[in-house]
C-alpha angles and dihedrals in degrees: 000000000000108000130194106213110201110205087014094149092060129092103275093024095057093049089049090050087056091050093048092052091048088055095053100260125136115236137204116184121214113189137145089212092228088133103356127087126228087209089067093064103036112164093024121105106260127192114194096217135140117227088227089068098078095180093053091047091052090050088057090052093047090048098045102032096210128193096208145011133221115197121209098140099113133123107246111183108116095197093048090050089059092051096041110023093160091066091051097048091045097050102029098040112017094041091047089055089051090051093049091050092051087052091053093050091048094045095243111143107167116094134171114194128205101228131174142224084231087090088075095058111192105350119208092229145007147269096053122221130194093256094062111121120259112253107155115182100191133056087244092057091043092054090054091050092048092053091050088056091049092051092052091052093046090051090054096042103034106022093249113176107212148163125205113200114194109206130208116196111335110210145158133043142248106300092227090058094239097123136009146147117320114164128158110231098020115221103168119101103229097052090042090055090046090051089054090050089051092051093248091120129041092229144321120259117221105214102215129352098190102074119130092258134112094273101015096258129107121277121222137178110237118202124189113245092234090055087053090049093051090051089054092053092046091049091050091051092050100048114130138168119278097006116085118200112233116180140161112223116211130108097238096246118118123204129186124233090251091051090053091050091048091050092051089050091050095048096042098038088225134115115246113217111224143171135192121250138176122285115270114238112260098015107143115221091233138011113182127157131226102219096187097109098053091042093052099040102037100022089236117166125178115242091199105041098150127079090228092062092048095049092046093058092043092049092048091052098044096042091051093042106035090165094041117232090349094066 
């Protein structure tokens, strides 16, 4: 298939572009490069277009004649979404509607959506399955829940074939070191800890050490970005009418903040300076996925299920590219 990958120059998008090409698909990247990097998709057709520009987006579709769309072009910073909800509703919801309407006009009806476990808010228990109720506690999470509702309605009204893939903590980098995570500012734990190990940060702050967990710090489910990418390709290849694919994507292993720090120290051979801070509002004690559904229905299996494998690839990328793609 020919696939338009919106946000394809970003972290997860660029790794998925790589996976699509490896599986014989043709790719066109659409990205405004506000947080993505053209260097991450060298050799792949790239249109520098913002999803808010509906005419320009439609021109890309007319020019490229795609069969399917993958959508990664969302704003993702939870804290920023609280401070500036208008930006998040405009980009994550309004611009997604514009994209879906361009698809309708161009007779493209296959869509893979970058969802989030943020739709579940603070669950009462773990592991989390796909039938847990939506209870988002941030504008970011709410935008993801709203779009899932839109997709369901578009499937019923316009025969949209779609998958919604609800991520846990995307992590790691391409094992060959060619591409990796490069956000500014960085908000994800593993690269932040690595930056501290590299001396790029004074220290890392642990937000809360009194949670009801094995060492008092929050537990999260880390999934390698290539395992996310492979799930996207499998979902794309299994789309069918009248049966949306809804999956959580996490490996089912939970690690505490202190365990992540210890693993970075082990892999890097460096001490990570740290300090304790107050809990952040809305931080659940534990978010861990139950991956049974996606494993049974798609046959998906993570190639990098262990934290050690994830941190090794992340460390290799960041230590070789201390300034990201601008090294």
